[in-house]
C-alpha positions, 0 to 999 in steps of 0.5 A: 109717278114714283120718284125712282121711275121719274129718275129712270125715265130722266136719265133716259131722256139724258141719255137720249140728248148725249148719245145724240151729241156723241152721235153727231160728232162721230166719224161714223155718222159722217161717213154713213152720212156720206153712203147716204148721199150716194145712194140719194143722188143715184136715185135723183140721177135716175129720175132726171132725164138725160141731157141734151147738151154736150161738154163745154170742155175738150181735155187734151190728154197727155196720154199713153199713146202721146208718151210713146210717140214723143217720150216719157214724162217730163217732156222738153218744155219747148214740145209743151210749148208746141202743143200750146201754140198747136191748141191755140191755132184751133181758137178755143175759148180757153186754155188752161193747164193742170199741171205745174213746173216747180222746177226748171227744165234740165234739158234745156241747152243752157242748162246742159251745158251748165250742167257739164260745167259744174260737175266735169268742168267741161265747156260744153256747146250747141254749135249753130242752136240759135240762141232762142232755143237756149231757154225752154222754160222761156219758150213755154213762158212765151207760148203761155203769154201768146195763149193767155192761158190759166195756169194751176197752184197747189195750196198746201199746209206744208212748205213743200215748195216755195217760191217766194218771188212769185204772188198770183192775182187775187179775186179782189172780192170781199168774202169774209162771209164765206168760212175760206179755208186758209194755206200758209204756203203755195206751190207754183211755177218757175220764175220763169213761167210765173207771170204777173199778168196770168191767171191762176187757179189752185187744184187742190181737192177735198177728199171725204174721209172715206177716200170718196171725192164728192166735193171740191172747194171753188175758193181757198186763201193764200196770205190775204188773197182769195184764190179760185180753183183751176175750173172756176179760174178758167171760166173767169179768163173767159169772162172775168166778172164775178158777183157776189150774191147774197146767201153764199151765191156767186154769179158768173156768166148768168150761172148762180153757183150756190155754196156752202159756208166753206166755198165747197160744192157737191159734184155732179160726175157725167158719164164717161162718154160725156167727157170729149178728150184728144191725145196731145200727139194728135194736136202736135201733128193737127191731125184732129178736126178743126171744129173739136177745139173750136169755141171749146175750153181746153184743158191740159193734162194727162191721163197716163197710169203714171202721171195723173193724180188719181181720185176715186168717186162714188161708184168706184172709179178712179179718174184723173184730176184733170177730169174733175176740173172738166166737171166743174166746170160743166157743172156751172155751165150746166147749173148741175152743182149741188151744195151741203149747208152744214147748218143741216148737220145740227138741225137734223141731230136736233129733230132726231132727238125730240123725235126719239124723246117723243118715242120715248114718252109714247112707249111709256104710254104704250101707244104702240100703233102711235109710235110704228105709225111715228116711226114709218111717217118719219122715215118716209117723210125725211127720205122724201125731203132729202131726194127732193132737196137734192133734186134741187141741188141741196143735199139735207145731210139726211145721215144726220137725221136717220142715223140717230133716230134709226138707232135711237128707235131700236135703243128705246126699244130694247130698253123699254122691252127690259122695263116691260119684262121687269114690269111683267115679271112683277105683274106675273109674281103677285098674279102667281101669289094671287093664285096661290092665296085663291087656291088656298081659299078654294081649298079652305072651302073644302076643308071646311066641308070635308074636314081635311087636314091642312098638314095633308094639303102641306105634305102633298105639295111637297111630295109631288114637288120632290118627286117632280124635281127628282125626275127632272134632275135624273132627265126623266120625262123632260119631255113633259117636265120643267122647273116651271112645271114643277113649281105649278104642279106644287101650287095646284096639288091641294086641289086635287080634291076640291070636287068634294065640297059637292059630295053630300056630308052624309056620304062624306063624313059617313062613319064605316063603310060607304055602300056601292052606290055611296061609294059611286056618288063619293068617286064623282068627286073627281070628276066635280073638281074638273068641272069646277076648274073648267068653269074657272077656264070659261071665265077667264081663258086656258092656260098651263095653270088651270089645265094642270089644275083640272088635270090633277082634280079630274084624273088624280084617281086615274090608273096606270092599267086602266081601272081607275076613275072617272075617264079610265085613262091608261099608261101615258094616256093619264097626264103626267101630273095627274100621275104624280099626284095620284102616288103622292096622295096615296102614300100620304093616305097610307102613312096618315092616320084616318078615323077608319084606319092607323096610320100604316107603319113607312115600310108597309106603305111603301111595300104597299107603292111598290105592289102598285107598280104597273097596276095603280102606278106609272112604274117609272115613277115608282121606280122614283119615289123607291130611289128618294122615300126616305126624303118622303119620310122625311116629310111625313114626319115633319109635317104630321098631323098635330090636330085632334083627328077623332074630331075630324073625319075623312073618306077617301 
């Protein structure tokens, strides 16, 4: 291999490696991987049978119906206390609130009294109101304590609100093997509501770069404490025995929960009919059946348009945050969670890079069938592994293999097309030079036999090229002529009399006039020339070059009016290259000295050509010739014969 070629190939391999690294860090690759996951997930869901189980969760929904009945949000917290007491009376497994109360309830009677005193210096009072109803926050706190409800927190990188006197209870587990996201700030409930004995869970979710909620963290860190998500905290309020297993797994209630290293899990959303909801106002009025909440996990939240935190899921729907918590709980209870281990991204990029380099090597070796087979097998295998793995709860980040692999397959193909095109061009140029050299050798054979001058060959090549180019520039016969065809006309013009090698010397070199029989033999050189080219075609294959060579050798004595030979073709039936050759050949014979005649003057030769318009020659070609006759004359003078014509004898 040449050093230059080796360097080129090495550069391409380095480019493949670097571009794979760039793609692995690209946001576009990440987003496309999300989309591939969505498609794979929908395919897997279609294969899975519909579960016969029912949801473990019931959402008590502060919905539009409840707001219309009780009033707009925020409700006085004593109403929420009554809601919690009412829900608790149905004996659910546990209650959690997907609501945070970071500020005091300004509708509390004591807060109203303080307000009027502070701003208006009025001593307001609620005569006859029991003291137990003075503080709505205290009333709610008592209800939360009685029901042992799980409360919500929000962990933040920004100081949205800091209740410095409150510190939640951590899990008390060693989670050092996980890469848990840490937050320096916490948004919590008021001091009155904050209870050190209560359970807490964060409601943070993780929105992917394309705005879709696919995954959530089950654990996060605040200061030195590991905190569970609200869904996990809700389950822990039922059974607090959370175990850490090997390989980033947790165990809760006999359910093994596989986590990625950052503790995130991929959610499996259910159909809308799966989720069970009851209106908060119906719970307050106790107009629901006891069986609807008994033994259920209850989450209090809101789906009202103005209240809920809306998130978008893969099918394009917007759902309330409380439904996300319900999904996590049911996913854990039904073993429906999936994970996306981070290491699959790097391994897929590496595999793609190796296969891309292999494809490039195969392209160099021109193993086209193997390339196609490898590409198809790699794609099908990758998709199959992806679907099977996802069926069992693991997404292999197959986008990090497919995207770089497909991109590089087409890039490498394009690069190879350029390389192959260049090599073909070089080969074609060498082949053309070989053709020309071969033609020169064949013409030399004819020269030796016929004593035809080399200058005649050069002049006729120049004439026919000049005529063809003039026609092309003028837009004449554009359907028959092109720059490439004009070049081929010039290359093949020397073969016009190749058939003379078969004419006996007694006729070819005879001085004086030929007899009628001898003339017929002489005329046969056109047909013989066609046979010679046909033999070459039979030994190779028909192409434009050979076709033109045959036409020039076989038909250059045909005449426009059909009186020529050997076929007696007429008008447009005569190939355009044959018509051009006829004019160039006759003109050169007229202006050149021969043993049987002196050279004609240029004006006389031009007149003879003009007289042949419409009979011997194509009228269009004659008109074109007359426009460039001076250039014909220049060629004739530039390449005039210098050899001793007396020692050479030619017969047209």
